[in-house]
N, C-alpha and C positions, 0 to 999 in steps of 0.2 A: 569495301564488297560487298555484295546484296545476301541475304542469306538465302540457303537452297529451301527448296520446297520443303522438305522435311522439318528443316529449323523453324522455317515460318509457319508450320501447323503445331508444332511444338509451342511455339511463343503463342499461338491464337487459342492454342487450348489454355494454357496455365492462365492467359488472361482472363477468358471465358469462366474457367472454374473462380477463379479468384472474384469476379465479379457476384459469381453465385453463392459464394461464401459471405460477401459485405451485403450485399442486397438482398439474399433470401431468392426465392422461386421467381423466374425472369421468363416471356417469353421470346421466341426468335426475333421477335420483332426488337423488342427492350435489349435483348443483347447486340443487337445490329446498331441500334441508337448508341449505345454504351460505348462499343468498343470501336466505331466507325467502320465496321468490316461492311464488305458487300453481302446481299443477301444469299447468293449462292455459298459464300464462304461459310458463312453462319450456317447454313442449312447443312455442310459437311461436317464442321466440327459439331453439331448437334450431334448429328446421326456416328461420328466416330468417338464419341463421350458415353454416348449411349450406349454403344457397340463394347464400349471398353468395362462397362458397369458403372460407369462414374457416375452419371446423372440417367434419371428417370424422370418420366411425365408425371408429378404429383398434383394437378388439377388444371383448373380452366380462368382463363383470364374473363370474369365477367359472367352471370348469370346466364345472358342472353346471348354470349356469342357461342359458335360452335365453329369445328375445322382446325386444319392444323395449325393456323396463326391465332389460335386461342390458348393453345397448350401451354402450361406453365411446367419448366423443367427445374428441377432440383438436385441437388447433391445427395446421391444416395447416403443415406446418415449413417447406418447400420453397415455399411461395406466396412469397417474396422472399429473399432473401440479404444478406448484409454482409461489410464487412469493416473492421477496425480496424487503426491504424496508429501503431505509436511509433515515433515522430521523435525521434531523439537528432543532435547536434552530429556525431556520428561514423559516422551510419547509419541504417538503417529497419529494423524490424520489422513484419511484418504476419499478420495472420490473416483467414481468410474463415470463416463460420458461415452456419446457416441462421437462421431466423426464431426460433427457440427459444433461439436462444446455442450453439448444439451444433458444435464446432469442425468442420472439413471438410477444413482443410489449412493451415499456416502456414510460414513462410520469414522469412529475414532478408538483409541486404545490407549490408557496410560499405563508408563514404564517405568517404573521404579527407580532409584537411584541405588536401591540392593539387588535388582535384578542382573544374573549373569548375563553373559554377552550370547552364549547359547541360547537361551529361553528370551531373552529380547527378540533377536531374531527373527525366532518362529513366530512369537505372538506378530511381530508386523507382517512377516510374510503370510501367515494365515489370514490376517484381518483383509489382506488386500484380496487374496483366493475368498474368501468370503463373501467379501462385499462385490467382487463379480458375479458369484453366481446369483445374488441376492439380483442383482440387476437384470438377470437374464443372458450372461454372455459366457461364450463357451470359450474365448479365446483372447486377449488382450494384445492389439498390437505394437501400442507404445505404451511406455511407464517413464514420466518426469517425476523425478523426486528433487527436493528442495530442502537442503540442510544447512545448518551453520558450517563454518570454514572456509577452509581453501580448497579451489579445485584446481587440479594442475591444468594448464592450458594446452600441455602436449598432448597429453593422454585424456584430458576429460573425467579424471577419477577423484574422488575425493582425499584429499592428502592426511594422513595421519597427522594430525594436531593435539598439542597437548591440552586436556581440560576436556575433550569432548568426548564423550563414549564410544567404545571401540566398536560398538555394535551397529554404529553406522556406517562405518565402511563395511563392514562384513554384510550388512542388510543389501549393498548394492549387490555384491555378490552373488549371496543368496538368491535373490530375484532372477540374476540371471541364469543361473542353474538349473531353478526352479520352474521358469520361465524362458526355456531355450529358444521359441519363436519369437520371442518380445524384444523389441528395442528398449533398453533403460538407457535413459539419461539423466544426469544428475548435475545439479547446478544449485550457488550459492542461495541460500534463500533469499537476502537482500536484494540481489539482482533481480529474481524473480518477482519481488514487491514491486519493484519499481518499473518493470515491463508491465503488471498490472497496471499500477497508476496511469501509466503512459496511452493503453490500449483501453482502459475501462474508468479510468479514474481522473484525477485533477488535473494531471500533466498531459490532456490528451491535446493540447496545444502546442506542447514543446517537444523538439527534437535534441533540444540540448539542457540538461537539467541535473541533478544531483538530488539522488532520495536519500535522507536521515535516518534510518531506522531508529525508532525508541520504544523497544519493548522491553523483555527479561535484560536482553542487554543493547548495545549499539553496533551499529555498521552504516555502512557507505555503498549507495550505488552510482556509478558514473556514466551518464550516458552524453558521449558527445556527438553531435552531427547526425543524429539516430544510431548510433552504432554503441553497444555495450563496453565500454572499456573495463579488462581484465588485468593488466599488469603483465611484466614479463614472467612472473611467480604465481600468477592469479591471485595475488592480495589487494588489487585495488580495493581503498573503501575500508579497510581494517581500522576504523577510526579511534576503536575504544584503545588502540596502544598510544592515540596521541600523546606525547607528555602536554601537560596543562598545570597551570597555579591552582592553588587551592586544593590539591591532595596531598595523602600522607608522605607518600616516595615518588619514585620512577616504575612504570611499566618494565617489565622483562619480557625476554622473548618466548617464553613458556606463561605468562601470566600478564593482561592488562590491567591489574589493581596497581593504581595510583596514576593511571592513563584517563580518559576522557571516560572512559566505560566509570571510572568509581564517581563520577561526576552525575551522570544520565542516564546510567543505567538505572533498572527498577530498584533497587536496593538503597542506591545513592540519592533517590526521589523520594524514596518511603522516608528516608532518615532525616532530608530535609524539610517536608512536610513537619515531621513531629519538632523539628528543631524552630520551625515556626509556630507550634502550638497548636495544629491540628491535629482532631482526633484521626488514627489510623487504624482501622479493622485489622482484626488477624494479629500476626506478630511482627510486625514493623516490615522485615524484608521478606517474608516468606520462605525463613528456612535459610537463605542464601548469606555466606558468609562475604568479607569486606571484598573476595574475587568476584560476587557475584553469583557462583556457582551452588548453589544447594540441593540439587539431587529434585526429589518430587514435589518440592516445594517452588518451582520455577514461575510455572503458570499462575499461583497465588500472589507469587511478587509480582510479577507484572499486572495482574490485576489489579493491584492494591495500588499500583501505582497509579496507571490510569484510573481507578475509580476518585484517588486524591484529587488528581489531576482535574477530572470531572466534576467534583464538587465544587473545588475551588473556583471553577470558571462560571457555575452555575450561580455561586453567590453573589459573585462580582456581577453576570448578568442583571441580576435582581435589585442590586443594589442603583444600578444604572436607570432601571426602569422606576422606582421609588425616587430618584433624585429629578428626574424627565416630569413624574406628576407631582412634585412638588414646584415645580415652575410654574408648569401648566396650572397649578390651583392658584397658586401666589398670581399669576396674572389677570385668573379669570376674578377674583378677590379685588384685584385694585380695579379693573374694569368698572366692577359693581361698584364700588366706593367713588370712582371719578363720575358715575351718571347720576348718583343720589346725593354726592356731597356732604355725606353723614359717615356715620359707623365710625366712629376714630380707634375704638378697642378694634374694629378688623382692618384697620391701615397699621397698627400697631403689631398685629399679629403678622400679617402677611409682612413687614417689614425686616421680622424677626426672621423668617424661611429665607427673603432675599439675601440679609446679611449672611447666611449662614453658607448660601452657595455663591453669594459674590466674594468671598475670601478668596479664591483664587481666582488667578488673574484671568480666566477667562470661562463663563458657565458654559458655554458652547461646547469648550472642548472638555469639559465635565461629561458632557452630555453625549459625545462623540465616542468618547473612549472611558472604557473602566479603568485604564491605567491611571485618569484623572482623580479618580475616588481617592485614591490613598493621600494625593495630595489637599484634597479638597478637607478629607478630616483631618490632617496635621496641622490647617492651617485655620482651624475652626474648634481647637479644645476648648478654647475658652469661653465658647457658646452654650447658651443655658443647656442643663442633662435633658436628652430627649428629642433634641432639635432634630438630627438627623442621624435617629438610632440605627438604622439599617447599615449607613457608610460605617458607624463603629464598629460593627459586629462584621464586617467584611475587612477589616483592616491586615487582621492576622491570614486571610487568603489571597488579598492583593500583595502583600509582602513574600507569600510563599511563590507567586507568579513570575511577581519580580525577580526573584531571587534563582529560580527556574531557567527562565528566560536568559539571567544574565549568564548563566552555565553554558546554555545550549547555543547562546551566539557565541563563544569563544571556539566551539568548534565548527560552526556555521561560516565563520570568517577566516578560519585557517582554511577550509575548504575555498571559501571565496577568494581569495588570495592567492592561491594557487592555479587555480582552474577558470574561473569567472564564469561559472555557468549561466549566470544572469536569474536565475531559478534554483530554488532549495525547498523541496517537500519533507515534509516532519511527516513520516510515516509511522507503522507500527501503531500499537493499543495507546500510546501516551500522547504519539500526535494525533489520533483522530479524537481522544479525549479531549486535547487542550483544544482543538479547533481553532478557528479564527480568531480567538482572544489572543491565545497563545502564540499563535503564527505572527501578528501582529505587533507585541511586544518583542519578539526575537528580531523581528524585521527593523524596528526603529534603532536597536544596539547596531545591526550591522551596519545600518546608514551612519550610525556614528563614528564605527569603527574601521570603515572600508569604503575608499573612493568608488570603487567598482557599485554599481547599482545592480540592486539583486533584490528579487521578489520571492517572499517567504510564505509558501502555502502550506494549508493542513490538508494531510492526507485523507482519503476518503473511506479507503476499503480496511485501514486498520490490521488487524491480525489475521483478516482473512485472504488478505494480498498476496500471501505466499502459495497458497493452496490455488488463487484464482491463476497466478504466473504460471506455477506448474502445469495446471489445466492449458494456457494458452499452449505452453511449450510442446506440451504434448500433442495439441491439436497443430501447430505448425510442422512438426516434426514429420506425423505421421501424412498430412496433407502432401508436404514436399516428396515424400516416396513414391504415394499412390498418385501423386498428379505427375511425376518425370515422364518426359518422352518417351513412349515406348517405341522401340524399333521394329520394323515390318518382320514376318516371320523368316522371309527368303534373307532379308540382311543379316538376323541372328544366324541362321545356319550356314553362311559364307564363311563368317569371323569364326564359328567353330569349327569349319573346316580348316 
């Protein structure tokens, strides 16, 4: 059944607006080319959208061109303003942006674990109002909030979860009361991080993948065939409660201690680093207990875990570079000796280096991956002291990364066995700090554990992914409301009658 004229107009309007969002300002001719619509149809929709205040002329295409065909049309960015919040156990961050998502102001405030529910809510709400004022915004059209915990799929509300501050749930209600004209939307933080990595990060080419959040705590977001999956109770991805070997016990319904969280949360990672002999700044777990909840120290805990992972990766990278330099130096020396037929001492010296490097089955593998440095060092303990000092020094860092990859592979392999996503992104502060080095180690282990081909990638947005995902969500919600088909006035009157 063909669409009615009004429905066809609405479809064309939405198509044009989405193109202006994605491509930026366009001329009527460019809209015609991109939409495939006729010139009269494009002229009508441009006039219609301009009359509705949704688009306006923002310039001309080329300095030498003049006339109606040269006009550039763009979305009216200040038609609505948005706010995005990243709500953590220890504080709140907020950004205020225009309808195109351009950030106008941003701020954050710490909220200590000893702060009462009322004062904590007031601090957070006041931060939103103050940031909007600094941005010169009179009112907010849409607010999107990223928070830990379960979101009820039926009501869209943050559920009362054990272990999370009461002010989280109160904050949503307080914003709705203080800003009655504003649409307030709340979403799980890991889900927002996955949205951000898919739209602006490392998963832009994937419509099916799982994001494993590695920050203070752990979580997972599942996107299958382009759709975010929340589950019957909103709990899809609560991987912190996954029972795993290597913990002191089993998790409970109200505490993820004993689950995957104990192995891969920031407190567990910091303890693992200490067990491997690495120096850790601060007080170890940032004040967090076995369950990983430690009030004001949570940011420090996530930061410490990310920093120790980052240092370990940097050390192994440096060792690999040193090995590559040693091979190049040995090859250069051998070529010189072959050309002159002399300098036996140089031959002996280069042989010492080559024996050190050849102690593994393949020098090429040593150069290609820092994971092989550990094996090289283990095989060359008998070589004279000082032959490969950089590799010896990095032994603890490599052992730490191996042990961490072993832990993460358990969680990833569990996800892969159930969902077969084809791609897992290591997100959060720790995932970003580990980079391609940690992701490659995890991928190799998953490949040995599962017959299902799975690519493991390092997230590129880190801890900023939640705020970025919240802003994208606020922008989409606002545009959906503003770009919705508008009924003619006479049709609205008939319905009212």
